[in-house]
ZAFI-624661 format. One record per residue: residue number from 1; z, y, x of N, C-alpha, C, O in turn. Coordinates in Angstrom, 2 decimals. Example, Ala and Ser with C-alpha at 12.3 -4.5 7.8 and 13.67 -1.06 7.14 Angstrom:
REM ZAFI-624661
@nr:1	n.c3:7.80	n.c2:-5.69	n.c1:13.19	ca.c3:7.80	ca.c2:-4.50	ca.c1:12.30	c.c3:7.80	c.c2:-3.30	c.c1:13.20	o.c3:8.46	o.c2:-3.32	o.c1:14.24
@nr:2	n.c3:7.08	n.c2:-2.25	n.c1:12.85	ca.c3:7.14	ca.c2:-1.06	ca.c1:13.67	c.c3:7.87	c.c2:0.03	c.c1:12.90	o.c3:8.04	o.c2:1.14	o.c1:13.41
***
This chain:
REM ZAFI-624661
@nr:1	n.c3:-72.87	n.c2:-292.22	n.c1:-0.48	ca.c3:-72.08	ca.c2:-292.84	ca.c1:-1.51	c.c3:-70.61	c.c2:-292.50	c.c1:-1.26	o.c3:-70.14	o.c2:-292.60	o.c1:-0.13
@nr:2	n.c3:-69.92	n.c2:-292.12	n.c1:-2.28	ca.c3:-68.51	ca.c2:-291.77	ca.c1:-2.16	c.c3:-67.65	c.c2:-293.03	c.c1:-2.26	o.c3:-67.93	o.c2:-293.93	o.c1:-3.04
@nr:3	n.c3:-66.62	n.c2:-293.07	n.c1:-1.45	ca.c3:-65.69	ca.c2:-294.18	ca.c1:-1.53	c.c3:-64.59	c.c2:-293.83	c.c1:-2.52	o.c3:-64.18	o.c2:-292.68	o.c1:-2.63
@nr:4	n.c3:-64.13	n.c2:-294.82	n.c1:-3.22	ca.c3:-63.07	ca.c2:-294.61	ca.c1:-4.20	c.c3:-61.72	c.c2:-294.63	c.c1:-3.50	o.c3:-61.49	o.c2:-295.39	o.c1:-2.56
@nr:5	n.c3:-60.84	n.c2:-293.78	n.c1:-3.96	ca.c3:-59.48	ca.c2:-293.77	ca.c1:-3.46	c.c3:-58.65	c.c2:-294.64	c.c1:-4.38	o.c3:-58.53	o.c2:-294.37	o.c1:-5.58
@nr:6	n.c3:-58.09	n.c2:-295.69	n.c1:-3.82	ca.c3:-57.30	ca.c2:-296.60	ca.c1:-4.64	c.c3:-55.92	c.c2:-296.00	c.c1:-4.91	o.c3:-55.42	o.c2:-295.21	o.c1:-4.11
@nr:7	n.c3:-55.31	n.c2:-296.37	n.c1:-6.02	ca.c3:-53.98	ca.c2:-295.85	ca.c1:-6.32	c.c3:-52.95	c.c2:-296.21	c.c1:-5.25	o.c3:-52.04	o.c2:-295.42	o.c1:-4.98
@nr:8	n.c3:-53.08	n.c2:-297.39	n.c1:-4.65	ca.c3:-52.14	ca.c2:-297.78	ca.c1:-3.61	c.c3:-52.24	c.c2:-296.86	c.c1:-2.40	o.c3:-51.23	o.c2:-296.49	o.c1:-1.81
@nr:9	n.c3:-53.45	n.c2:-296.50	n.c1:-2.05	ca.c3:-53.66	ca.c2:-295.62	ca.c1:-0.90	c.c3:-53.12	c.c2:-294.22	c.c1:-1.20	o.c3:-52.52	o.c2:-293.58	o.c1:-0.33
@nr:10	n.c3:-53.34	n.c2:-293.75	n.c1:-2.40	ca.c3:-52.83	ca.c2:-292.46	ca.c1:-2.82	c.c3:-51.31	c.c2:-292.45	c.c1:-2.85	o.c3:-50.68	o.c2:-291.49	o.c1:-2.40
@nr:11	n.c3:-50.72	n.c2:-293.51	n.c1:-3.37	ca.c3:-49.26	ca.c2:-293.62	ca.c1:-3.40	c.c3:-48.68	c.c2:-293.67	c.c1:-1.99	o.c3:-47.65	o.c2:-293.06	o.c1:-1.72
@nr:12	n.c3:-49.34	n.c2:-294.38	n.c1:-1.09	ca.c3:-48.86	ca.c2:-294.47	ca.c1:0.29	c.c3:-48.89	c.c2:-293.11	c.c1:0.97	o.c3:-47.96	o.c2:-292.76	o.c1:1.69
@nr:13	n.c3:-49.94	n.c2:-292.34	n.c1:0.74	ca.c3:-50.03	ca.c2:-291.01	ca.c1:1.32	c.c3:-48.95	c.c2:-290.09	c.c1:0.75	o.c3:-48.36	o.c2:-289.29	o.c1:1.48
@nr:14	n.c3:-48.69	n.c2:-290.21	n.c1:-0.53	ca.c3:-47.65	ca.c2:-289.40	ca.c1:-1.17	c.c3:-46.27	c.c2:-289.76	c.c1:-0.63	o.c3:-45.47	o.c2:-288.87	o.c1:-0.34
@nr:15	n.c3:-45.99	n.c2:-291.04	n.c1:-0.48	ca.c3:-44.70	ca.c2:-291.47	ca.c1:0.05	c.c3:-44.52	c.c2:-291.06	c.c1:1.51	o.c3:-43.42	o.c2:-290.72	o.c1:1.93
@nr:16	n.c3:-45.59	n.c2:-291.10	n.c1:2.27	ca.c3:-45.52	ca.c2:-290.65	ca.c1:3.66	c.c3:-45.17	c.c2:-289.17	c.c1:3.72	o.c3:-44.34	o.c2:-288.76	o.c1:4.53
@nr:17	n.c3:-45.79	n.c2:-288.38	n.c1:2.87	ca.c3:-45.47	ca.c2:-286.95	ca.c1:2.82	c.c3:-44.05	c.c2:-286.69	c.c1:2.40	o.c3:-43.38	o.c2:-285.81	o.c1:2.95
@nr:18	n.c3:-43.57	n.c2:-287.46	n.c1:1.44	ca.c3:-42.19	ca.c2:-287.30	ca.c1:0.98	c.c3:-41.21	c.c2:-287.69	c.c1:2.09	o.c3:-40.16	o.c2:-287.06	o.c1:2.23
@nr:19	n.c3:-41.54	n.c2:-288.69	n.c1:2.88	ca.c3:-40.66	ca.c2:-289.10	ca.c1:3.99	c.c3:-40.64	c.c2:-288.05	c.c1:5.10	o.c3:-39.61	o.c2:-287.88	o.c1:5.75
@nr:20	n.c3:-41.74	n.c2:-287.36	n.c1:5.32	ca.c3:-41.81	ca.c2:-286.35	ca.c1:6.38	c.c3:-41.11	c.c2:-285.06	c.c1:6.01	o.c3:-40.61	o.c2:-284.36	o.c1:6.89
@nr:21	n.c3:-41.05	n.c2:-284.72	n.c1:4.73	ca.c3:-40.54	ca.c2:-283.43	ca.c1:4.28	c.c3:-39.12	c.c2:-283.12	c.c1:4.77	o.c3:-38.92	o.c2:-282.02	o.c1:5.30
@nr:22	n.c3:-38.13	n.c2:-284.01	n.c1:4.62	ca.c3:-36.79	ca.c2:-283.67	ca.c1:5.12	c.c3:-36.75	c.c2:-283.46	c.c1:6.63	o.c3:-36.02	o.c2:-282.60	o.c1:7.12
@nr:23	n.c3:-37.52	n.c2:-284.23	n.c1:7.37	ca.c3:-37.56	ca.c2:-284.07	ca.c1:8.82	c.c3:-38.13	c.c2:-282.71	c.c1:9.20	o.c3:-37.62	o.c2:-282.04	o.c1:10.10
@nr:24	n.c3:-39.18	n.c2:-282.31	n.c1:8.51	ca.c3:-39.79	ca.c2:-281.01	ca.c1:8.80	c.c3:-38.85	c.c2:-279.86	c.c1:8.46	o.c3:-38.80	o.c2:-278.87	o.c1:9.19
@nr:25	n.c3:-38.11	n.c2:-279.99	n.c1:7.36	ca.c3:-37.16	ca.c2:-278.94	ca.c1:6.99	c.c3:-36.03	c.c2:-278.81	c.c1:8.01	o.c3:-35.64	o.c2:-277.70	o.c1:8.37
@nr:26	n.c3:-35.50	n.c2:-279.94	n.c1:8.47	ca.c3:-34.45	ca.c2:-279.92	ca.c1:9.49	c.c3:-34.98	c.c2:-279.31	c.c1:10.78	o.c3:-34.31	o.c2:-278.47	o.c1:11.40
@nr:27	n.c3:-36.17	n.c2:-279.71	n.c1:11.18	ca.c3:-36.74	ca.c2:-279.18	ca.c1:12.42	c.c3:-37.04	c.c2:-277.69	c.c1:12.32	o.c3:-36.88	o.c2:-276.96	o.c1:13.29
@nr:28	n.c3:-37.46	n.c2:-277.23	n.c1:11.15	ca.c3:-37.72	ca.c2:-275.81	ca.c1:10.96	c.c3:-36.42	c.c2:-275.02	c.c1:11.11	o.c3:-36.40	o.c2:-273.96	o.c1:11.75
@nr:29	n.c3:-35.35	n.c2:-275.52	n.c1:10.53	ca.c3:-34.06	ca.c2:-274.86	ca.c1:10.66	c.c3:-33.54	c.c2:-274.87	c.c1:12.08	o.c3:-33.01	o.c2:-273.87	o.c1:12.56
@nr:30	n.c3:-33.70	n.c2:-275.99	n.c1:12.76	ca.c3:-33.24	ca.c2:-276.09	ca.c1:14.15	c.c3:-34.04	c.c2:-275.14	c.c1:15.04	o.c3:-33.47	o.c2:-274.45	o.c1:15.89
@nr:31	n.c3:-35.35	n.c2:-275.09	n.c1:14.83	ca.c3:-36.18	ca.c2:-274.19	ca.c1:15.64	c.c3:-35.77	c.c2:-272.74	c.c1:15.43	o.c3:-35.65	o.c2:-271.97	o.c1:16.38
@nr:32	n.c3:-35.54	n.c2:-272.37	n.c1:14.17	ca.c3:-35.13	ca.c2:-271.00	ca.c1:13.86	c.c3:-33.79	c.c2:-270.67	c.c1:14.52	o.c3:-33.63	o.c2:-269.59	o.c1:15.09
@nr:33	n.c3:-32.85	n.c2:-271.58	n.c1:14.44	ca.c3:-31.53	ca.c2:-271.37	ca.c1:15.04	c.c3:-31.62	c.c2:-271.24	c.c1:16.55	o.c3:-30.99	o.c2:-270.36	o.c1:17.14
@nr:34	n.c3:-32.39	n.c2:-272.12	n.c1:17.18	ca.c3:-32.47	ca.c2:-272.12	ca.c1:18.64	c.c3:-33.36	c.c2:-271.01	c.c1:19.18	o.c3:-33.26	o.c2:-270.67	o.c1:20.36
@nr:35	n.c3:-34.22	n.c2:-270.44	n.c1:18.35	ca.c3:-35.10	ca.c2:-269.39	ca.c1:18.87	c.c3:-34.62	c.c2:-267.99	c.c1:18.49	o.c3:-35.33	o.c2:-267.02	o.c1:18.75
@nr:36	n.c3:-33.45	n.c2:-267.87	n.c1:17.88	ca.c3:-32.92	ca.c2:-266.55	ca.c1:17.55	c.c3:-32.78	c.c2:-265.66	c.c1:18.78	o.c3:-33.24	o.c2:-264.52	o.c1:18.75
@nr:37	n.c3:-32.17	n.c2:-266.15	n.c1:19.87	ca.c3:-32.27	ca.c2:-265.34	ca.c1:21.09	c.c3:-33.71	c.c2:-265.47	c.c1:21.59	o.c3:-34.15	o.c2:-266.57	o.c1:21.91
@nr:38	n.c3:-34.43	n.c2:-264.39	n.c1:21.66	ca.c3:-35.86	ca.c2:-264.45	ca.c1:21.96	c.c3:-36.17	c.c2:-265.11	c.c1:23.30	o.c3:-37.28	o.c2:-265.59	o.c1:23.51
@nr:39	n.c3:-35.21	n.c2:-265.15	n.c1:24.18	ca.c3:-35.42	ca.c2:-265.78	ca.c1:25.49	c.c3:-35.69	c.c2:-267.27	c.c1:25.34	o.c3:-36.46	o.c2:-267.84	o.c1:26.11
@nr:40	n.c3:-35.08	n.c2:-267.91	n.c1:24.34	ca.c3:-35.22	ca.c2:-269.36	ca.c1:24.20	c.c3:-36.31	c.c2:-269.76	c.c1:23.22	o.c3:-36.42	o.c2:-270.95	o.c1:22.90
@nr:41	n.c3:-37.11	n.c2:-268.84	n.c1:22.73	ca.c3:-38.12	ca.c2:-269.20	ca.c1:21.73	c.c3:-39.20	c.c2:-270.13	c.c1:22.30	o.c3:-39.68	o.c2:-271.02	o.c1:21.60
@nr:42	n.c3:-39.56	n.c2:-269.94	n.c1:23.56	ca.c3:-40.56	ca.c2:-270.83	ca.c1:24.18	c.c3:-40.01	c.c2:-272.24	c.c1:24.32	o.c3:-40.70	o.c2:-273.21	o.c1:24.03
@nr:43	n.c3:-38.77	n.c2:-272.34	n.c1:24.78	ca.c3:-38.14	ca.c2:-273.65	ca.c1:24.94	c.c3:-37.98	c.c2:-274.33	c.c1:23.58	o.c3:-38.19	o.c2:-275.53	o.c1:23.46
@nr:44	n.c3:-37.59	n.c2:-273.57	n.c1:22.56	ca.c3:-37.45	ca.c2:-274.13	ca.c1:21.22	c.c3:-38.79	c.c2:-274.62	c.c1:20.69	o.c3:-38.84	o.c2:-275.66	o.c1:20.03
@nr:45	n.c3:-39.85	n.c2:-273.90	n.c1:20.97	ca.c3:-41.18	ca.c2:-274.32	ca.c1:20.52	c.c3:-41.63	c.c2:-275.59	c.c1:21.23	o.c3:-42.21	o.c2:-276.48	o.c1:20.61
@nr:46	n.c3:-41.36	n.c2:-275.68	n.c1:22.51	ca.c3:-41.70	ca.c2:-276.90	ca.c1:23.25	c.c3:-40.91	c.c2:-278.09	c.c1:22.74	o.c3:-41.45	o.c2:-279.19	o.c1:22.60
@nr:47	n.c3:-39.62	n.c2:-277.88	n.c1:22.45	ca.c3:-38.79	ca.c2:-278.96	ca.c1:21.93	c.c3:-39.28	c.c2:-279.40	c.c1:20.55	o.c3:-39.26	o.c2:-280.59	o.c1:20.24
@nr:48	n.c3:-39.71	n.c2:-278.45	n.c1:19.74	ca.c3:-40.24	ca.c2:-278.77	ca.c1:18.41	c.c3:-41.50	c.c2:-279.62	c.c1:18.52	o.c3:-41.65	o.c2:-280.62	o.c1:17.81
@nr:49	n.c3:-42.40	n.c2:-279.23	n.c1:19.38	ca.c3:-43.65	ca.c2:-279.99	ca.c1:19.56	c.c3:-43.36	c.c2:-281.38	c.c1:20.09	o.c3:-43.96	o.c2:-282.36	o.c1:19.63
@nr:50	n.c3:-42.46	n.c2:-281.49	n.c1:21.06	ca.c3:-42.11	ca.c2:-282.79	ca.c1:21.61	c.c3:-41.47	c.c2:-283.68	c.c1:20.55	o.c3:-41.76	o.c2:-284.88	o.c1:20.48
@nr:51	n.c3:-40.59	n.c2:-283.11	n.c1:19.74	ca.c3:-39.92	ca.c2:-283.88	ca.c1:18.70	c.c3:-40.91	c.c2:-284.36	c.c1:17.65	o.c3:-40.85	o.c2:-285.52	o.c1:17.23
@nr:52	n.c3:-41.82	n.c2:-283.50	n.c1:17.22	ca.c3:-42.83	ca.c2:-283.91	ca.c1:16.24	c.c3:-43.74	c.c2:-285.01	c.c1:16.79	o.c3:-44.12	o.c2:-285.93	o.c1:16.07
@nr:53	n.c3:-44.07	n.c2:-284.91	n.c1:18.07	ca.c3:-44.89	ca.c2:-285.95	ca.c1:18.69	c.c3:-44.15	c.c2:-287.28	c.c1:18.73	o.c3:-44.73	o.c2:-288.32	o.c1:18.43
@nr:54	n.c3:-42.86	n.c2:-287.24	n.c1:19.08	ca.c3:-42.07	ca.c2:-288.48	ca.c1:19.12	c.c3:-41.93	c.c2:-289.07	c.c1:17.72	o.c3:-42.05	o.c2:-290.29	o.c1:17.55
@nr:55	n.c3:-41.66	n.c2:-288.23	n.c1:16.73	ca.c3:-41.53	ca.c2:-288.74	ca.c1:15.37	c.c3:-42.84	c.c2:-289.36	c.c1:14.88	o.c3:-42.83	o.c2:-290.37	o.c1:14.18
@nr:56	n.c3:-43.94	n.c2:-288.76	n.c1:15.25	ca.c3:-45.24	ca.c2:-289.29	ca.c1:14.83	c.c3:-45.53	c.c2:-290.63	c.c1:15.50	o.c3:-46.05	o.c2:-291.55	o.c1:14.86
@nr:57	n.c3:-45.20	n.c2:-290.74	n.c1:16.78	ca.c3:-45.50	ca.c2:-291.96	ca.c1:17.52	c.c3:-44.50	c.c2:-293.09	c.c1:17.27	o.c3:-44.88	o.c2:-294.25	o.c1:17.16
@nr:58	n.c3:-43.20	n.c2:-292.73	n.c1:17.19	ca.c3:-42.16	ca.c2:-293.75	ca.c1:17.10	c.c3:-41.72	c.c2:-294.04	c.c1:15.68	o.c3:-41.06	o.c2:-295.06	o.c1:15.44
@nr:59	n.c3:-42.06	n.c2:-293.22	n.c1:14.75	ca.c3:-41.62	ca.c2:-293.41	ca.c1:13.37	c.c3:-40.49	c.c2:-292.48	c.c1:13.03	o.c3:-40.02	o.c2:-291.71	o.c1:13.87
@nr:60	n.c3:-40.05	n.c2:-292.55	n.c1:11.79	ca.c3:-39.07	ca.c2:-291.60	ca.c1:11.28	c.c3:-37.66	c.c2:-292.17	c.c1:11.22	o.c3:-36.83	o.c2:-291.67	o.c1:10.46
@nr:61	n.c3:-37.38	n.c2:-293.21	n.c1:12.00	ca.c3:-36.08	ca.c2:-293.85	ca.c1:11.90	c.c3:-34.95	c.c2:-293.02	c.c1:12.53	o.c3:-33.83	o.c2:-293.03	o.c1:12.02
@nr:62	n.c3:-35.22	n.c2:-292.33	n.c1:13.59	ca.c3:-34.18	ca.c2:-291.60	ca.c1:14.31	c.c3:-33.95	c.c2:-290.23	c.c1:13.69	o.c3:-34.75	o.c2:-289.73	o.c1:12.91
@nr:63	n.c3:-32.83	n.c2:-289.64	n.c1:14.07	ca.c3:-32.45	ca.c2:-288.32	ca.c1:13.57	c.c3:-33.31	c.c2:-287.23	c.c1:14.21	o.c3:-33.47	o.c2:-287.18	o.c1:15.43
@nr:64	n.c3:-33.87	n.c2:-286.37	n.c1:13.37	ca.c3:-34.68	ca.c2:-285.26	ca.c1:13.87	c.c3:-33.82	c.c2:-284.27	c.c1:14.65	o.c3:-34.24	o.c2:-283.74	o.c1:15.68
@nr:65	n.c3:-32.62	n.c2:-284.04	n.c1:14.15	ca.c3:-31.72	ca.c2:-283.07	ca.c1:14.78	c.c3:-31.34	c.c2:-283.53	c.c1:16.19	o.c3:-31.37	o.c2:-282.74	o.c1:17.13
@nr:66	n.c3:-30.99	n.c2:-284.79	n.c1:16.33	ca.c3:-30.60	ca.c2:-285.31	ca.c1:17.65	c.c3:-31.77	c.c2:-285.28	c.c1:18.63	o.c3:-31.59	o.c2:-284.93	o.c1:19.79
@nr:67	n.c3:-32.94	n.c2:-285.64	n.c1:18.15	ca.c3:-34.13	ca.c2:-285.61	ca.c1:19.02	c.c3:-34.46	c.c2:-284.19	c.c1:19.46	o.c3:-34.81	o.c2:-283.95	o.c1:20.62
@nr:68	n.c3:-34.36	n.c2:-283.24	n.c1:18.53	ca.c3:-34.64	ca.c2:-281.85	ca.c1:18.87	c.c3:-33.65	c.c2:-281.33	c.c1:19.90	o.c3:-34.05	o.c2:-280.69	o.c1:20.87
@nr:69	n.c3:-32.37	n.c2:-281.60	n.c1:19.70	ca.c3:-31.35	ca.c2:-281.14	ca.c1:20.65	c.c3:-31.56	c.c2:-281.75	c.c1:22.02	o.c3:-31.42	o.c2:-281.07	o.c1:23.04
@nr:70	n.c3:-31.89	n.c2:-283.02	n.c1:22.05	ca.c3:-32.14	ca.c2:-283.69	ca.c1:23.34	c.c3:-33.36	c.c2:-283.08	c.c1:24.02	o.c3:-33.32	o.c2:-282.82	o.c1:25.23
@nr:71	n.c3:-34.42	n.c2:-282.84	n.c1:23.29	ca.c3:-35.63	ca.c2:-282.26	ca.c1:23.88	c.c3:-35.36	c.c2:-280.82	c.c1:24.33	o.c3:-35.88	o.c2:-280.39	o.c1:25.37
@nr:72	n.c3:-34.58	n.c2:-280.08	n.c1:23.58	ca.c3:-34.27	ca.c2:-278.69	ca.c1:23.92	c.c3:-33.48	c.c2:-278.62	c.c1:25.23	o.c3:-33.75	o.c2:-277.78	o.c1:26.08
@nr:73	n.c3:-32.52	n.c2:-279.51	n.c1:25.38	ca.c3:-31.66	ca.c2:-279.48	ca.c1:26.58	c.c3:-32.37	c.c2:-280.06	c.c1:27.81	o.c3:-31.92	o.c2:-279.84	o.c1:28.94
@nr:74	n.c3:-33.45	n.c2:-280.80	n.c1:27.61	ca.c3:-34.21	ca.c2:-281.33	ca.c1:28.74	c.c3:-35.14	c.c2:-280.28	c.c1:29.33	o.c3:-35.54	o.c2:-280.40	o.c1:30.49
@nr:75	n.c3:-35.49	n.c2:-279.26	n.c1:28.56	ca.c3:-36.43	ca.c2:-278.24	ca.c1:29.01	c.c3:-35.84	c.c2:-277.40	c.c1:30.10	o.c3:-36.50	o.c2:-276.49	o.c1:30.60
***
């Protein structure tokens, strides 16, 4: 038996996606900027993964750019 998708659940998923979009765009730009020198591409990728994990676990309240820079400099 198929379960029905309620409009509230669909709206919540859409709003969650809309909230994530600006963070993902900022992180994509930061990763590209930090990985331009090929030597730092591994560190930039690790910082990106760490930042996405933190945003997923802690929520989207903090700045993506600040978290990425902090994670990049900790590597």
